[in-house]
C-alpha positions as a printed NumPy array, in Angstrom:
array([[210.254,  78.664, -66.264],
       [212.865,  79.877, -68.753],
       [215.512,  77.47 , -69.994],
       [218.763,  79.08 , -68.869],
       [220.748,  77.137, -71.471],
       [218.811,  78.889, -74.25 ],
       [220.237,  82.278, -75.248],
       [216.783,  83.327, -76.446],
       [215.664,  83.299, -72.809],
       [217.661,  86.516, -72.373],
       [216.686,  88.543, -75.468],
       [214.107,  90.538, -73.482],
       [216.509,  91.053, -70.585],
       [217.437,  88.85 , -67.661],
       [214.595,  86.476, -66.668],
       [214.563,  87.628, -63.049],
       [211.257,  85.863, -62.306],
       [212.837,  82.53 , -63.209],
       [215.802,  83.186, -60.934],
       [213.478,  84.249, -58.089],
       [211.577,  80.944, -58.405],
       [214.819,  78.998, -58.425],
       [216.149,  80.773, -55.333],
       [212.904,  79.979, -53.557],
       [212.112,  76.469, -54.774],
       [215.226,  74.978, -56.399],
       [218.414,  76.722, -55.248],
       [220.413,  73.865, -56.774],
       [218.696,  73.248, -60.088],
       [219.55 ,  70.762, -62.842],
       [219.212,  71.794, -66.494],
       [219.187,  68.951, -68.996],
       [221.588,  68.726, -71.952],
       [220.852,  71.381, -74.546],
       [222.295,  72.344, -77.914],
       [224.892,  69.603, -77.879],
       [226.322,  70.48 , -74.458],
       [225.894,  68.364, -71.339],
       [223.512,  69.369, -68.587],
       [224.563,  71.521, -65.64 ],
       [223.689,  72.51 , -62.089],
       [222.749,  76.103, -61.237],
       [223.575,  77.837, -57.969],
       [221.236,  80.803, -57.523],
       [221.501,  81.821, -53.856],
       [224.109,  84.313, -52.713],
       [225.489,  82.17 , -49.877],
       [225.923,  79.088, -52.083],
       [227.659,  81.078, -54.815],
       [230.003,  82.696, -52.336],
       [230.846,  79.297, -50.822],
       [231.653,  77.885, -54.266],
       [233.796,  80.903, -55.115],
       [235.847,  80.327, -51.978],
       [236.5  ,  76.638, -52.658],
       [238.49 ,  76.243, -55.905],
       [239.626,  72.781, -54.802],
       [236.001,  71.597, -54.86 ],
       [234.736,  73.838, -57.664],
       [237.484,  74.1  , -60.252],
       [237.94 ,  76.638, -63.059],
       [240.423,  74.419, -64.866],
       [237.917,  72.896, -67.307],
       [236.376,  76.139, -68.56 ],
       [234.218,  78.932, -67.171],
       [231.329,  78.809, -69.676],
       [228.555,  76.271, -70.23 ],
       [230.19 ,  75.038, -73.421],
       [231.803,  71.601, -73.319],
       [235.412,  71.53 , -74.496],
       [237.837,  68.775, -75.276],
       [241.119,  68.858, -73.367],
       [242.829,  70.016, -76.554],
       [240.38 ,  72.892, -77.012],
       [240.672,  73.929, -73.381],
       [244.468,  74.088, -73.494],
       [244.429,  76.06 , -76.757],
       [241.977,  78.685, -75.528],
       [242.417,  79.026, -71.801],
       [243.397,  82.2  , -69.98 ],
       [244.432,  82.537, -66.359],
       [240.696,  82.818, -65.592],
       [240.478,  79.126, -66.447],
       [243.142,  78.027, -64.012],
       [243.159,  77.304, -60.283],
       [245.674,  78.238, -57.603],
       [248.634,  78.028, -57.454],
       [248.93 ,  78.53 , -61.241],
       [246.28 ,  81.234, -61.184],
       [247.981,  82.992, -58.279],
       [251.32 ,  83.128, -60.072],
       [249.845,  84.889, -63.093],
       [247.887,  87.331, -60.952],
       [251.094,  88.408, -59.244],
       [252.267,  89.702, -62.615],
       [249.091,  91.443, -63.767],
       [247.511,  92.614, -60.496],
       [249.841,  95.577, -59.873],
       [248.743,  97.255, -63.113],
       [245.119,  97.227, -61.899],
       [245.693,  98.051, -58.229],
       [243.562, 100.833, -56.732],
       [246.452, 103.34 , -56.329],
       [247.551, 102.772, -59.932],
       [244.015, 103.141, -61.282],
       [243.594, 106.323, -59.226],
       [246.31 , 107.917, -61.343],
       [243.925, 107.673, -64.305],
       [241.2  , 109.63 , -62.515],
       [241.924, 113.047, -64.098],
       [241.989, 111.471, -67.563],
       [238.803, 109.488, -66.92 ],
       [237.002, 112.599, -65.695],
       [238.114, 114.623, -68.719],
       [237.014, 111.886, -71.106],
       [233.681, 111.423, -69.316],
       [233.016, 115.162, -69.436],
       [233.727, 115.32 , -73.159],
       [231.723, 112.181, -73.96 ],
       [228.647, 113.239, -71.957],
       [228.79 , 116.809, -73.274],
       [228.933, 115.617, -76.884],
       [226.014, 113.208, -76.352],
       [223.846, 115.847, -74.673],
       [224.288, 118.192, -77.63 ],
       [221.809, 115.91 , -79.442],
       [218.053, 116.14 , -79.004],
       [218.022, 112.338, -79.019],
       [220.871, 109.829, -78.938],
       [221.66 , 106.169, -78.423],
       [222.98 , 106.047, -74.878],
       [225.021, 102.923, -75.509],
       [226.708, 104.127, -78.682],
       [227.293, 107.72 , -77.551],
       [228.1  , 107.254, -73.855],
       [228.299, 103.706, -72.467],
       [230.536, 102.385, -75.22 ],
       [232.886, 105.344, -75.519],
       [234.608, 105.668, -72.144],
       [235.482, 101.967, -71.63 ],
       [236.776, 101.823, -75.207],
       [239.089, 104.809, -74.773],
       [240.347, 103.561, -71.415],
       [240.941, 100.116, -72.893],
       [243.467, 101.688, -75.225],
       [245.252, 103.394, -72.35 ],
       [245.375, 100.22 , -70.267],
       [246.55 ,  98.004, -73.116],
       [248.92 , 100.575, -74.557],
       [247.557, 100.353, -78.117],
       [246.845, 103.288, -80.474],
       [243.456, 105.046, -80.359],
       [243.161, 104.497, -84.109],
       [242.894, 100.741, -83.48 ],
       [240.197, 100.908, -80.794],
       [237.04 , 100.857, -82.91 ],
       [238.307,  97.769, -84.729],
       [239.412,  96.06 , -81.517],
       [236.096,  96.698, -79.769],
       [234.172,  95.468, -82.808],
       [236.209,  92.259, -82.777],
       [235.779,  91.958, -79.007],
       [232.006,  92.293, -79.409],
       [232.016,  89.541, -82.02 ],
       [234.089,  87.379, -79.683],
       [232.164,  87.676, -76.432],
       [228.853,  88.339, -78.212],
       [229.192,  85.191, -80.288],
       [225.538,  84.238, -79.696],
       [224.073,  87.551, -80.859],
       [223.479,  88.1  , -84.613],
       [223.907,  91.855, -84.117],
       [227.55 ,  91.227, -83.214],
       [228.574,  88.329, -85.452],
       [227.557,  86.413, -88.559],
       [228.972,  83.248, -86.976],
       [226.332,  82.75 , -84.26 ],
       [227.486,  79.952, -81.968],
       [224.228,  78.008, -81.719],
       [222.993,  78.733, -85.25 ],
       [225.895,  77.699, -87.504],
       [228.687,  75.125, -87.445],
       [231.625,  76.716, -85.601],
       [233.822,  73.624, -85.666],
       [236.419,  75.373, -87.833],
       [237.043,  77.794, -84.958],
       [236.997,  75.33 , -82.095],
       [240.578,  76.225, -81.14 ],
       [239.776,  79.955, -81.099],
       [238.461,  81.882, -78.072],
       [234.666,  81.576, -77.87 ],
       [234.774,  79.443, -81.074],
       [234.737,  82.735, -82.983],
       [236.426,  83.798, -86.238],
       [237.111,  87.115, -84.528],
       [239.638,  85.174, -82.477],
       [241.686,  84.594, -85.631],
       [241.958,  88.341, -86.257],
       [242.778,  89.131, -82.63 ],
       [245.399,  86.379, -82.561],
       [246.994,  87.941, -85.643],
       [247.053,  91.353, -83.955],
       [248.627,  89.832, -80.844],
       [251.16 ,  87.954, -82.971],
       [252.251,  91.28 , -84.499],
       [252.873,  92.591, -80.985],
       [254.829,  89.489, -80.063],
       [257.154,  89.684, -83.067],
       [257.632,  93.433, -82.819],
       [255.715,  94.317, -85.982],
       [253.255,  96.352, -83.912],
       [254.49 ,  98.574, -81.093],
       [252.738,  99.095, -77.76 ],
       [253.142, 101.746, -75.095],
       [255.849, 100.59 , -72.636],
       [253.633, 101.705, -69.731],
       [250.674,  99.546, -70.798],
       [249.722,  96.145, -69.413],
       [250.745,  94.336, -72.617],
       [254.321,  95.573, -72.363],
       [254.293,  94.681, -68.676],
       [253.401,  91.03 , -69.187],
       [255.786,  90.697, -72.124],
       [258.708,  92.093, -70.168],
       [258.051,  90.744, -66.674],
       [261.223,  89.154, -65.274],
       [259.165,  86.96 , -62.909],
       [256.303,  85.594, -65.024],
       [256.827,  86.621, -68.633],
       [253.835,  85.826, -70.794],
       [254.458,  84.694, -74.357],
       [253.072,  82.664, -77.245],
       [249.573,  81.242, -76.874],
       [249.198,  82.489, -73.301],
       [249.787,  86.069, -74.437],
       [247.35 ,  85.759, -77.344],
       [244.588,  84.45 , -75.088],
       [245.311,  87.082, -72.437],
       [245.088,  89.765, -75.124],
       [241.699,  88.439, -76.295],
       [240.457,  88.358, -72.71 ],
       [241.399,  92.002, -72.111],
       [239.891,  93.191, -75.387],
       [236.568,  91.494, -74.659],
       [236.144,  91.696, -70.894],
       [237.955,  95.022, -70.57 ],
       [235.285,  96.793, -72.568],
       [231.946,  94.992, -72.537],
       [231.278,  94.589, -68.834],
       [231.854,  98.269, -67.991],
       [229.874,  99.307, -71.064],
       [226.874,  97.304, -69.903],
       [227.16 ,  98.702, -66.373],
       [227.049, 102.271, -67.709],
       [224.198, 101.294, -70.042],
       [222.28 ,  99.947, -67.035],
       [222.865, 103.26 , -65.248],
       [221.305, 105.12 , -68.173],
       [218.315, 102.765, -68.255],
       [217.75 , 103.108, -64.499],
       [217.966, 106.904, -64.654],
       [215.485, 106.983, -67.525],
       [213.041, 104.846, -65.521],
       [213.297, 106.983, -62.372],
       [214.506, 110.563, -62.781],
       [214.47 , 110.984, -58.998],
       [217.759, 109.115, -58.992],
       [219.303, 112.194, -60.612],
       [218.352, 114.196, -57.516],
       [219.962, 111.592, -55.275],
       [223.129, 111.719, -57.364],
       [223.043, 115.514, -57.381],
       [223.136, 115.581, -53.594],
       [226.765, 114.458, -53.788],
       [226.263, 112.061, -50.855],
       [226.407, 108.734, -52.698],
       [229.617, 108.879, -54.698],
       [231.254, 106.223, -52.552],
       [228.396, 103.754, -53.073],
       [226.473, 104.52 , -56.297],
       [228.741, 102.669, -58.736],
       [228.6  ,  99.421, -56.753],
       [224.797,  99.58 , -56.672],
       [224.597, 100.102, -60.431],
       [227.04 ,  97.265, -61.06 ],
       [225.118,  94.96 , -58.67 ],
       [221.913,  95.544, -60.621],
       [223.648,  95.244, -63.995],
       [225.604,  92.058, -63.211],
       [226.848,  92.016, -66.824],
       [228.714,  88.726, -66.402],
       [225.696,  86.579, -65.658],
       [227.543,  83.476, -64.561],
       [230.819,  81.669, -64.378],
       [230.995,  77.906, -64.553],
       [232.953,  75.626, -62.275],
       [233.474,  71.868, -62.489],
       [233.057,  69.67 , -59.411],
       [236.192,  67.721, -58.516],
       [234.372,  65.282, -56.22 ],
       [230.841,  64.328, -55.19 ],
       [229.063,  66.798, -52.913],
       [225.483,  66.965, -51.607],
       [223.656,  70.283, -51.5  ],
       [219.973,  71.052, -50.968],
       [219.09 ,  67.365, -51.15 ],
       [220.819,  66.766, -54.49 ],
       [224.182,  65.22 , -55.277],
       [226.611,  66.991, -57.564],
       [228.865,  64.319, -59.077],
       [232.557,  64.72 , -59.781],
       [232.879,  66.129, -63.284],
       [229.488,  67.881, -63.26 ],
       [229.288,  71.463, -64.456],
       [228.125,  73.973, -61.837],
       [227.056,  77.489, -62.835],
       [227.307,  80.305, -60.32 ],
       [224.592,  82.758, -61.378],
       [225.94 ,  86.077, -60.087],
       [222.941,  87.881, -61.554],
       [220.676,  85.81 , -59.288],
       [222.804,  86.015, -56.145],
       [222.92 ,  89.779, -56.526],
       [219.136,  89.904, -56.11 ],
       [218.9  ,  87.478, -53.198],
       [216.749,  88.974, -50.423],
       [218.739,  86.98 , -47.877],
       [221.805,  89.038, -48.79 ],
       [220.335,  92.398, -49.867],
       [217.511,  94.468, -48.425],
       [214.905,  95.212, -51.124],
       [217.175,  93.635, -53.735],
       [215.192,  94.843, -56.774],
       [215.202,  98.462, -55.582],
       [217.867, 100.963, -56.616],
       [219.467, 102.168, -53.383],
       [222.384, 104.355, -54.418],
       [223.485, 104.693, -50.791],
       [223.441, 100.918, -50.177],
       [226.212, 100.032, -47.725],
       [227.611,  97.533, -47.234],
       [227.159,  96.199, -50.755],
       [229.089,  92.953, -51.035],
       [227.728,  92.054, -54.448],
       [229.066,  89.229, -56.596],
       [229.581,  91.08 , -59.878],
       [233.353,  91.269, -59.448],
       [233.752,  87.692, -58.237],
       [234.723,  88.77 , -54.734],
       [235.289,  86.165, -52.103],
       [237.574,  83.895, -54.082],
       [240.81 ,  83.874, -56.071],
       [239.176,  85.106, -59.29 ],
       [238.221,  88.626, -58.23 ],
       [237.972,  90.923, -61.28 ],
       [241.201,  92.655, -62.273],
       [239.363,  95.723, -63.554],
       [237.175,  96.272, -60.492],
       [238.609,  99.656, -59.478],
       [238.74 , 100.915, -63.035],
       [235.118,  99.945, -63.698],
       [233.872, 101.673, -60.543],
       [235.809, 104.821, -61.365],
       [234.447, 104.936, -64.917],
       [230.837, 104.398, -63.8  ],
       [231.2  , 107.06 , -61.103],
       [232.679, 109.603, -63.514],
       [229.826, 109.173, -65.996],
       [227.188, 109.414, -63.26 ],
       [228.744, 112.608, -61.947],
       [228.779, 114.216, -65.371],
       [225.172, 113.195, -66.061],
       [223.869, 114.453, -62.729],
       [225.615, 117.788, -63.2  ],
       [223.955, 118.388, -66.583],
       [220.587, 116.615, -66.524],
       [217.225, 117.601, -65.097],
       [215.655, 114.513, -66.63 ],
       [216.177, 111.625, -69.037],
       [213.501, 109.915, -71.117],
       [213.731, 106.581, -72.922],
       [212.076, 106.845, -76.333],
       [211.619, 103.071, -76.62 ],
       [212.407,  99.985, -74.537],
       [216.053,  98.936, -74.653],
       [217.301,  96.032, -76.72 ],
       [219.295,  93.385, -74.869],
       [222.119,  91.073, -75.823],
       [221.207,  87.559, -76.858],
       [223.458,  85.745, -74.406],
       [223.225,  83.787, -71.187],
       [226.838,  84.697, -70.392],
       [227.269,  88.451, -70.931],
       [224.013,  90.364, -70.873],
       [223.141,  94.029, -70.974],
       [221.466,  96.886, -72.768],
       [222.929,  97.102, -76.276],
       [220.798,  99.984, -77.631],
       [218.736, 102.647, -75.849],
       [217.386, 105.807, -77.494],
       [217.293, 108.656, -74.974],
       [215.971, 112.217, -74.91 ],
       [217.724, 114.415, -72.365],
       [216.24 , 117.351, -70.456],
       [219.052, 119.702, -69.531],
       [219.253, 121.824, -66.408]])
């Protein structure tokens, strides 16, 4: 069975066989200390994960959401509102939620469709292309700029820094690989990454007015909110969160869509029927599950599945496992683009930490799928995909494709 604390366990893709064994035989599984961090419990069944999500008093976010151990000083320096519990978490969400509400996101639909059409058309002009670089990466990056309110000229640099930040265990994204070199000098930076220094500097320029942002973007909103104005370290960490999470997770969902289509071209026919546009994106995102887990910390002793979680123990909610639980999903490993209902865990539904960008991500995935199905008769992968080296954010990072046009 794969060691889930080891990032190398994910370099060939998610170890779904390991998660299937754990769901069956050890739904609450203990992993011993590894790489300098303390051991942790893993929740792998859908029902257990959902129960933990709904109980922030028992399973707290306020000591970090990744496996990594942090001192109190490090936690306070690096935390975002993701790493807080209600009522503090709720107060911040009141400020930022309106910018990501479904009706607000719907106003971006014409722009998203235009961008998706241009991106897909440009990619399909090539006899072969990297689906991640030419399609999956492009749309989330361009929309990130619109949401943040930063110039398009800055986006390539910001996304590169965001990749280095959240991909801090993958040598393709950073020279400062978390578990390979001493990152102590960056322990107060997000993800213990030197990219955090550069992103902090960018955010500091926004704070002091040296760098302007669009007044309609989310950054201007949180800086100027009369109710819950964000400033200083909180703003810097929020900025880093948006740069990283606002791009990578949607990118890897679109990349998964491309990989699934290349494996089964019949899915293009299903998409072309026009009958699954209300459900297809959720099914792709369920199967992608790009955020593999979030950690919680137990606030008191609790017994589950014959084991006792002690107060202070780390508990990982493996969304990627719960999303393939046969107790929650019929034929969970099968792509069913018309799956409904589809109450997957990829957006953290069921608790206070539901993903801010949920509606935006679904709209972007849908737009790309619609453009692909309108143009493609087939799609062939020229080689197996390469996957991120990470047990936190995982997805296809390169995939050479050959399109067959209609």
